[in-house]
C-alpha positions as CSV (number, residue, x, y, z in Angstrom):
1,M,0.0,0.0,0.0
2,T,1.3,3.5,-0.8
3,P,-0.1,6.9,0.0
4,S,-1.5,9.2,-2.7
5,R,-3.2,12.5,-2.9
6,P,-5.5,12.6,-6.0
7,G,-8.0,15.5,-5.9
8,G,-6.4,17.0,-2.8
9,A,-7.2,14.1,-0.5
10,L,-4.9,11.6,1.1
11,R,-5.8,8.0,0.7
12,L,-4.2,4.6,0.4
13,V,-4.6,2.5,-2.7
14,D,-3.5,-1.0,-3.7
15,G,-1.3,-1.6,-6.7
16,D,1.2,0.7,-8.5
17,D,-1.1,3.5,-9.5
18,A,-0.4,5.7,-6.5
19,V,0.5,9.4,-7.0
20,E,3.7,9.7,-5.0
21,V,5.0,12.9,-3.3
22,A,8.1,14.3,-5.0
23,P,10.9,13.3,-4.9
24,A,9.1,9.9,-4.9
25,E,12.2,7.8,-5.5
26,S,13.6,8.8,-2.1
27,V,10.6,7.6,0.0
28,P,11.1,4.1,1.4
29,L,7.6,3.4,2.7
30,P,7.3,0.4,5.0
31,E,4.5,-2.0,4.7
32,G,1.5,-1.4,7.0
33,T,-2.2,-1.2,7.1
34,V,-4.0,2.2,7.3
35,T,-7.7,2.5,7.4
36,D,-9.7,5.7,6.6
37,V,-12.1,5.8,9.6
38,G,-14.0,8.9,8.5
39,P,-14.0,12.4,10.0
40,P,-12.3,13.0,13.3
41,R,-14.5,13.3,16.3
42,G,-14.7,16.7,18.1
43,L,-12.0,18.6,16.1
44,P,-12.6,21.5,15.4
45,P,-16.0,23.0,16.2
46,K,-16.5,24.9,12.9
47,S,-16.3,21.8,10.7
48,A,-17.1,18.1,10.8
49,T,-13.6,17.4,9.6
50,L,-10.2,19.0,9.9
51,K,-10.4,20.2,6.2
52,G,-11.6,23.6,7.3
53,A,-9.0,24.0,10.0
54,L,-5.7,22.6,8.7
55,P,-4.1,24.1,5.6
56,D,-3.2,21.6,2.9
57,N,0.5,21.8,3.9
58,V,-0.2,21.0,7.6
59,A,-0.8,17.6,9.1
60,M,-1.5,16.6,12.7
61,L,-0.5,13.5,14.6
62,R,-2.6,12.8,17.7
63,V,-1.2,10.4,20.3
64,E,-3.7,9.3,23.0
65,P,-3.1,7.0,26.0
66,T,-5.0,3.7,26.2
67,G,-4.7,0.8,28.6
68,T,-4.0,0.9,32.3
69,G,-1.6,-0.3,34.9
70,T,1.2,-2.5,33.5
71,D,-0.4,-2.5,30.0
72,E,-0.2,1.2,29.2
73,R,-0.4,1.8,25.4
74,F,-1.0,4.6,23.0
75,A,-3.2,5.1,20.0
76,L,-2.2,7.0,16.9
77,H,-4.4,9.1,14.6
78,F,-3.2,11.1,11.6
79,H,-5.1,14.1,10.1
80,R,-4.6,15.7,6.7
81,Y,-6.7,17.0,3.8
82,G,-9.8,16.7,5.9
83,K,-9.3,12.9,6.6
84,Q,-8.4,11.0,9.7
85,F,-6.4,7.8,9.6
86,S,-6.0,5.5,12.5
87,V,-3.7,2.5,13.2
88,L,-5.7,-0.7,13.2
89,D,-3.0,-3.2,12.2
90,A,-2.4,-5.8,15.0
91,L,1.4,-5.8,14.7
92,D,1.4,-2.0,15.1
93,L,-0.9,-2.1,18.0
94,R,1.2,-4.6,19.9
95,A,4.2,-2.3,19.4
96,Q,2.4,0.7,20.7
97,R,3.2,0.1,24.4
98,R,4.9,2.4,27.0
99,N,7.6,-0.1,27.8
100,A,8.7,-0.3,24.1
101,F,10.1,3.2,24.3
102,K,12.6,4.9,26.7
103,T,12.3,8.6,27.3
104,F,14.9,10.9,25.8
105,A,15.9,11.9,29.3
106,E,16.5,8.3,30.4
107,V,18.7,7.5,27.3
108,A,20.6,10.8,27.6
109,D,21.3,10.2,31.3
110,T,22.8,6.8,30.5
111,A,25.0,8.4,27.8
112,Y,26.2,11.2,30.1
113,R,27.2,8.7,32.8
114,G,29.1,6.6,30.2
115,E,31.2,9.6,28.9
116,G,33.9,8.9,31.4
117,S,34.2,5.2,30.5
118,L,36.6,3.7,28.1
119,A,33.8,2.2,26.0
120,P,33.5,3.9,22.6
121,G,30.2,4.9,21.0
122,T,28.3,6.2,24.1
123,W,26.2,8.7,22.2
124,S,26.0,6.7,19.0
125,D,24.5,3.9,21.1
126,A,22.1,6.4,22.6
127,H,21.1,7.6,19.1
128,D,20.4,4.0,18.0
129,D,18.4,3.3,21.2
130,L,16.1,6.2,20.4
131,V,15.9,6.0,16.6
132,Y,15.5,2.3,15.8
133,K,12.6,1.7,18.2
134,W,10.4,3.0,15.4
135,K,10.9,0.0,13.1
136,K,7.9,-1.9,14.5
137,L,5.5,1.1,13.9
138,T,5.2,0.4,10.2
139,T,1.9,2.3,9.7
140,L,3.4,5.4,11.1
141,G,5.9,5.4,8.3
142,T,3.2,5.5,5.7
143,W,2.1,8.8,7.2
144,L,5.4,10.5,8.1
145,C,7.7,9.4,5.2
146,P,5.7,11.4,2.6
147,L,5.9,14.5,4.9
148,I,9.7,14.0,5.3
149,S,10.0,13.8,1.5
150,E,7.9,16.9,1.0
151,G,10.2,18.7,3.5
152,E,13.3,17.6,1.7
153,H,11.8,18.9,-1.6
154,T,11.0,22.2,0.1
155,E,14.6,22.6,1.4
156,Q,15.9,21.9,-2.1
157,R,13.8,24.7,-3.4
158,V,15.0,27.0,-0.7
159,A,18.6,26.2,-1.1
160,T,18.4,26.7,-4.9
161,A,16.7,30.1,-4.5
162,E,19.2,31.2,-1.8
163,R,22.2,30.3,-3.9
164,A,20.7,32.2,-6.9
165,H,20.0,35.1,-4.6
166,A,23.5,35.2,-3.4
167,A,24.9,35.0,-6.9
168,A,22.6,37.8,-8.1
169,D,23.5,39.9,-5.1
170,R,27.3,39.5,-5.8
171,A,26.6,40.5,-9.5
172,G,24.7,43.6,-8.5
173,D,21.5,42.3,-10.1
174,A,18.9,43.7,-7.7
175,V,15.9,42.5,-9.7
176,T,16.9,38.9,-9.8
177,A,18.0,39.0,-6.2
178,A,14.5,40.2,-5.2
179,E,12.9,37.5,-7.3
180,E,14.9,34.7,-5.8
181,A,14.3,36.1,-2.3
182,R,10.5,35.9,-3.0
183,E,11.0,32.3,-4.3
184,S,12.7,31.3,-1.1
185,D,10.0,32.9,1.0
186,S,7.3,31.2,-1.1
187,A,8.9,27.8,-0.7
188,K,9.2,28.2,3.0
189,A,5.6,29.3,3.4
190,A,4.3,26.3,1.3
191,G,6.5,23.7,2.9
192,P,4.9,21.0,5.2
193,R,4.5,21.4,8.9
194,L,3.4,18.8,11.4
195,I,1.4,19.4,14.6
196,I,1.9,16.8,17.3
197,M,-0.8,16.6,20.0
198,D,0.5,14.0,22.4
199,T,-1.6,13.6,25.5
200,T,0.4,10.6,26.9
201,T,3.1,10.9,29.6
202,F,5.4,8.6,27.6
203,E,7.6,11.4,26.4
204,I,8.3,9.8,23.0
205,P,10.8,11.8,20.9
206,W,8.7,12.0,17.7
207,E,11.1,14.5,16.1
208,L,13.7,11.8,15.9
209,Y,11.6,9.6,13.7
210,C,13.8,8.7,10.7
211,A,12.3,7.8,7.3
212,D,15.0,5.2,6.6
213,H,14.6,3.2,9.8
214,G,13.6,0.1,8.0
215,S,15.6,0.5,4.8
216,G,18.9,-1.0,6.0
217,S,20.7,2.4,5.7
218,P,21.9,3.8,9.0
219,A,20.0,6.9,10.0
220,A,23.3,8.8,10.3
221,Q,24.0,8.3,6.6
222,T,20.7,9.6,5.4
223,G,19.8,12.3,7.9
224,R,16.1,12.0,7.1
225,Y,14.9,12.8,10.6
226,L,11.4,14.2,10.9
227,G,12.5,17.2,13.0
228,A,15.3,18.1,10.6
229,C,13.2,18.0,7.5
230,L,10.2,20.1,8.4
231,P,9.0,22.3,11.3
232,V,7.3,20.2,14.1
233,V,4.9,22.0,16.4
234,R,3.9,20.4,19.7
235,L,0.6,21.3,21.4
236,P,-1.0,20.1,24.7
237,G,-4.3,18.4,24.7
238,L,-6.7,21.1,23.5
239,D,-10.5,21.3,23.4
240,D,-12.3,22.2,20.2
241,A,-11.9,25.9,20.6
242,G,-8.2,25.7,21.6
243,L,-6.8,24.2,18.4
244,G,-7.9,27.1,16.2
245,R,-5.9,29.6,18.3
246,Y,-2.7,27.9,17.3
247,I,-3.3,27.5,13.6
248,D,-5.0,30.6,12.5
249,G,-2.9,33.4,11.0
250,R,0.6,34.2,12.2
251,R,2.1,35.6,15.4
252,T,4.9,38.1,15.6
253,A,6.8,39.0,18.8
254,D,8.7,42.2,18.2
255,G,10.8,44.0,20.8
256,G,13.4,43.4,23.5
257,M,13.9,40.7,26.1
258,L,13.7,39.8,29.8
259,V,16.5,37.6,31.1
260,Y,17.0,35.2,34.1
261,D,20.4,33.6,33.7
262,A,21.5,31.6,36.7
263,L,24.1,29.7,34.6
264,G,26.2,32.6,33.3
265,P,28.5,34.9,35.2
266,Q,26.7,36.4,38.2
267,G,26.8,40.1,39.2
268,P,26.4,43.1,36.8
269,P,26.4,42.1,33.1
270,R,29.8,42.5,31.5
271,R,30.4,44.7,28.5
272,D,30.7,41.6,26.2
273,D,27.5,40.1,27.5
274,P,25.4,39.0,24.4
275,F,22.1,39.8,26.0
276,T,22.5,43.2,27.6
277,A,21.9,45.3,24.6
278,Y,18.4,43.9,24.1
279,E,17.1,43.8,27.7
280,V,14.1,45.9,28.4
281,R,14.5,45.6,32.2
282,S,17.3,44.8,34.5
283,R,18.2,41.2,34.8
284,A,16.0,39.0,37.1
285,V,17.9,37.4,40.0
286,S,15.6,34.4,40.6
287,M,12.6,32.6,39.2
288,D,10.4,34.4,41.7
289,D,11.8,37.7,40.6
290,L,11.2,36.8,36.9
291,V,7.6,35.8,37.5
292,D,7.0,39.0,39.4
293,R,8.3,41.0,36.5
294,L,6.0,39.1,34.1
295,R,3.0,40.3,36.0
296,T,3.6,43.8,34.6
297,V,2.7,44.7,31.1
298,D,5.6,46.0,29.0
299,D,4.9,46.8,25.4
300,L,8.6,46.3,24.5
301,L,8.8,42.7,25.7
302,A,9.1,40.1,22.9
303,F,11.3,37.4,24.3
304,V,11.9,35.8,27.7
305,L,15.1,33.9,28.2
306,I,15.4,31.5,31.2
307,R,18.7,29.8,31.8
308,C,18.8,27.9,35.1
309,H,18.9,24.4,36.6
310,G,15.9,22.2,36.0
311,T,15.2,19.2,38.1
312,Y,12.9,16.2,37.7
313,D,12.3,14.0,40.8
314,V,11.2,10.5,39.8
315,G,10.2,9.5,43.3
316,T,7.8,12.4,43.8
317,N,7.0,13.0,40.2
318,T,7.8,16.7,40.4
319,V,9.6,19.1,38.2
320,A,11.2,22.5,39.1
321,L,13.0,25.4,37.3
322,G,15.4,27.5,39.3
323,G,14.0,25.9,42.5
324,M,10.4,26.8,41.7
325,S,8.1,23.8,41.4
326,L,5.6,23.5,38.6
327,V,2.7,23.6,41.1
328,K,3.9,26.9,42.5
329,F,4.6,28.3,39.0
330,S,1.2,27.3,37.7
331,A,-0.5,29.5,40.3
332,K,1.3,32.6,39.2
333,D,-0.3,35.5,37.2
334,M,1.7,36.6,34.2
335,A,-0.3,39.3,32.5
336,G,2.8,40.8,30.9
337,L,3.4,37.6,29.0
338,A,-0.2,37.5,27.7
339,A,-0.2,41.1,26.6
340,N,2.5,40.7,24.0
341,G,2.3,37.0,23.2
342,S,6.1,36.8,23.9
343,V,8.3,33.9,22.9
344,V,9.9,32.0,25.8
345,L,13.1,30.0,25.7
346,L,13.4,27.6,28.6
347,S,17.1,26.7,28.3
348,A,17.2,24.5,31.3
349,C,17.5,20.8,31.9
350,G,14.2,18.9,31.3
351,S,12.1,22.1,31.1
352,A,9.6,20.3,28.8
353,R,9.3,17.1,31.0
354,Q,5.8,16.2,31.8
355,I,4.1,15.1,35.0
356,G,0.5,14.3,36.0
357,D,-2.4,12.9,34.2
358,P,-3.4,14.7,32.0
359,P,0.3,15.7,31.5
360,D,1.5,19.1,32.5
361,S,4.8,20.9,32.1
362,F,6.4,24.3,32.3
363,A,6.2,24.6,28.5
364,F,2.4,23.9,28.5
365,T,1.9,26.3,31.4
366,F,3.7,29.2,29.5
367,L,1.4,28.5,26.6
368,L,-1.7,28.6,28.9
369,R,-0.4,32.0,30.0
370,E,-0.6,33.0,26.3
371,A,3.0,33.0,25.2
372,S,3.0,32.7,21.4
373,A,5.7,30.0,21.5
374,V,7.9,28.1,23.9
375,V,11.2,26.3,23.2
376,A,12.0,23.9,25.9
377,T,14.1,20.8,26.5
378,V,13.1,17.1,27.0
379,A,16.4,16.1,28.7
380,D,19.5,17.4,30.4
381,I,21.5,19.8,28.2
382,P,25.2,20.9,28.7
383,V,25.6,24.4,30.0
384,A,27.7,25.5,27.0
385,S,25.1,24.2,24.6
386,S,22.3,26.1,26.3
387,H,24.3,29.3,26.1
388,G,25.3,28.8,22.5
389,F,21.8,28.0,21.3
390,A,20.4,31.1,23.1
391,V,23.0,33.4,21.7
392,Q,22.5,32.1,18.1
393,L,18.7,32.5,18.3
394,I,18.9,36.0,19.7
395,Q,21.6,37.2,17.2
396,E,19.6,35.8,14.2
397,A,16.4,37.3,15.5
398,A,18.1,40.7,15.8
399,R,20.1,40.6,12.6
400,Q,17.5,39.5,10.1
401,P,15.1,42.4,9.2
402,G,12.1,40.1,9.1
403,G,13.1,38.2,12.2
404,V,13.1,34.4,12.4
405,D,10.4,31.9,12.0
406,V,10.9,30.1,15.4
407,P,9.7,26.5,14.5
408,R,11.6,26.7,11.2
409,R,14.7,28.0,13.0
410,L,14.7,25.0,15.3
411,M,14.4,22.7,12.3
412,E,17.4,24.4,10.7
413,H,19.4,24.0,13.9
414,R,18.8,20.3,13.9
415,R,19.5,20.2,10.2
416,R,23.0,21.7,10.7
417,K,23.8,19.1,13.3
418,T,22.6,16.4,11.0
419,A,24.9,17.6,8.3
420,R,27.8,17.7,10.7
421,L,27.1,14.1,11.6
422,Q,27.2,13.1,8.0
423,G,30.3,15.1,7.3
424,D,32.8,14.1,10.0
425,G,32.6,10.3,9.9
426,A,29.8,10.1,12.5
427,S,32.0,10.6,15.5
428,D,30.6,10.2,19.0
429,T,31.0,14.0,19.5
430,A,28.8,14.6,16.4
431,Y,26.2,12.1,17.7
432,K,26.1,14.0,21.0
433,A,25.7,17.4,19.2
434,L,22.8,15.9,17.1
435,L,21.0,14.5,20.1
436,V,21.4,17.7,22.1
437,A,19.9,19.7,19.2
438,F,16.9,17.3,19.2
439,M,16.4,17.8,22.9
440,Y,15.0,21.3,22.1
441,T,11.3,21.0,21.2
442,Y,8.9,23.7,20.0
443,Y,5.5,24.4,21.5
444,G,3.0,27.0,20.4
445,H,1.6,28.7,17.3
446,L,2.1,27.1,13.9
447,H,3.7,30.3,12.7
448,T,5.6,32.4,15.2
449,T,8.1,35.1,14.1
450,L,10.6,36.6,16.6
451,R,12.2,40.0,16.0
452,I,14.5,41.3,18.6
453,A,15.4,44.9,18.7
454,R,17.5,47.2,21.0
455,P,15.0,49.0,23.2
456,D,15.2,52.7,24.0
457,K,17.7,53.2,26.8
458,G,15.1,55.2,28.6
459,S,12.7,52.3,28.7
460,R,15.0,50.2,30.8
461,D,14.6,50.2,34.6
462,A,17.5,50.9,36.9
């Protein structure tokens, strides 16, 4: 069975007459059984199907918990072109169990502990432990492989246009340069995006799904990871009205930033501090201080950076950032965040880890406080990596006149680490860099642009 899209609808057909998504020859689709089970139930309120809600270039994967006790499982549903597809194949259903997957945090913790040992391949083993678990979920491949192929096609268009733009710019051909810039923007806008609404507590790293997991080619050689080929947007479990808020129109956060950095040099910011020029207020000294500041509306605030220690206690099933528990944080008012729809970067260990049933997290709570987007981590990240990622994002958002498309920027970050993995002989260091890049996940609006600017000096508090 192969997926096709005649007449703008996704369906599966037997035989060789399927219309394949270009470039079709690069899509190794595993065998599986997918059944069209009719319109989705309850999403969204304005339409009996998702056709009216999801643009044609947007798909959604819903992951729901099933089973209880020692037999916890998950169900998969895929939405695109107004259709819902669900896994009914018995082999797939047997593989969809909690104990079939380790969390990213568990695998990374093992790799960190093994770094001091003499055994080679600590991070490559971690990579394989995460990536090759997918091979039993064959039906999932019939949904995600075409998306990955579409994403690759989009990136080929973007790369071609950007090379032509650079050449025209060097030649002083302003007309051609402008045309190629429009072509690049058009390709990016039309490229595929995937929403993942996972209401389980299994913490499955969907972004690491690799299209070639069953082809015999090592993932490191192909680099066809879902999260490196197209923007992936995670959302919490939403009611009917909630989904529309995150897919309608576009969001732009434009202004300066508020910083709480417990991991950098303490005391007054140094002259070479990369954040100081963009801060709209003096730097917060604790999570309590930061949250208090977010109670006040500031029209200049576009970006909130939090770099601190994050903790996850398995025994008590609690998470905390900078010593503040999620329970305490969830009770706080943050009117200033809602007023501007700011973007939040939680560059702290495990800041996206989930607790409770239904699952909750710091990332979800910031969204409920009406941040446009949250970038958070699903595992422990090195301090240097958290600093480097924050600096790169801020510099790009400040340098580019139109700002940065945040979910796309995260995809490009993973894509660069994937290229490094392919280019240096797949060293263990490169595997680690790749996995750290995938620890960052995006939550929020389907299209969020961040533009960071230097605020008026007079707007900053003492």
